[in-house]
N, C-alpha and C positions, 0 to 999 in steps of 0.2 A: 523621066521624072526622077530626078536625083534628090535624095534627102541630104540635107546638109548635116555634117557630123556634129556640129554644135547643137542643132535642134534635137538630134537623136540622143545626145548626152543629157540634155535638159529633160526630155520625155522619160528617159530611163531613170533619171534621178527622182522625178515626180512619182513614177511608178513604184520605185523602191521605197520611197517615203510613205506612200499609201500602204504598201505591204507591211512596213514596219509598224505603222500606226495600228493596222488591223491585228497584227501578231501581239502587240503590246496590250491592246484591249482584251484580246482572248486570254492572255496570261493573267491579267488583272482580274478578269471575270472568274477564272478557274481558281485563283488563289484567295478570293474574298471569303468563301466558305471556310477555308483553312485558317484564315486570319481570325474569323469569328470563333472558330473552335479553339484556337490558341488563346484568345482573350477569355473564353469561357473556362478553360483549364487553369489559366492564371488566377482567375477569380476563385475557383474551387480550392486551389492551392493556398491562397491567402486566407480563406475561411478555415481550412484545416489547420493552418499554422496558428490562427487565433484560438481555435478550440484546444489545440495542444498546449498553448501557453496558459489558457484558463485552467486546464486539467492539472498542469504542473503546479500552478499556484494553489489549487485546491488541495493537492497532495501535500505540498509544503505546509499549508495552514493546518491540515489534519495532523501531521506529525509534530508540528509545533505545539498544538493543543494537547496531543498525547504526552509529549514531554512535560508540559506544565502539569498535567494531571498526575503523572508519575512522581514529579517533584513534590506536589502537594501530598500525595499518598505517603511518600517516604517521610515527610515532615510529620504527618499525623501518626504514622507508625512509631516514629521516634518519641513523640509525646506520650503515646500509649505505653510504650515500653518503659519510659521513665516513671510514669504513673504506677505501673505494675511493680517496678523495682522498689519504689518508695513504699507502696502498700505492703510489699513483702517484708521490708525492713521494719516497718512499724507494727504490722499485725502478726508476723510469724515469730518475731523475737529470735530465740536461739535456734529454732527449726527453720531457718531460712532455706528457701529453695534456690538452687543455682539457676538463675535466669539466663545465663549466657550460653546454655547448651545449644549447640548447632552453629554458633558463630565460629567455632574453631574448625568446623568441617571445611574441606577444600571445596571450591566451586566446581560445578560440573562443566565439562566441555560439551559442545553440541553433539548429540547422539550418544553421549556417555550415560550409562545407567546409574541411578543413585546407589549408594552402598546398601547392603541388605538391611542393616539396622535402621536406616532412614526410611525404608519401604514399609516395614512392619509397624503396626500400631504400638504405642508405648504400653508396656505392661504396667498393671497397677500393682502397687506394693501390697504385700500380704495384709498389713494392717488397714489398708484402704479397700480391700476386697469386700464385697457385700457378703454378709453372713449367709451360709448355705442353709436352706430350709431343711429341717429334719423330715425324713419321710413320715407321712402320716401313719400312725400305728393302726393296724386293723383291730377293730374291736371284736370281741367274741359274740357280741349281741347281734342278732339278725336285724336288718333294716326294717323299719316299720312303715 
């Protein structure tokens, strides 16, 4: 019983096709959990990117508001300073106080200590110092 070579080739082809199909299904079955994990990680990455974008927007909004508040504070300080200067001119007459003290001082660099005169409290002038109380004189009479 001789087998024809053509039949053998067809049988071998069908067998290899079946083996290929089985190997393909096995590979697909093994890779489907990996594909699910990849999709899960892609979703987590997208969520983290959204959170980061929202955080960056919140930080930008915070510093924009901080900038607005400092600008308003500076404007209010300027109005207050003008009010004090005008009051000094009107109320102090010849005894005007120099209101510009401190503006001529150089700015500080980060980490630089202020000059010693800026650290100490301003001294009161002798005419502004509160009068010292005289020590109570001891009386020669005994207490009753």
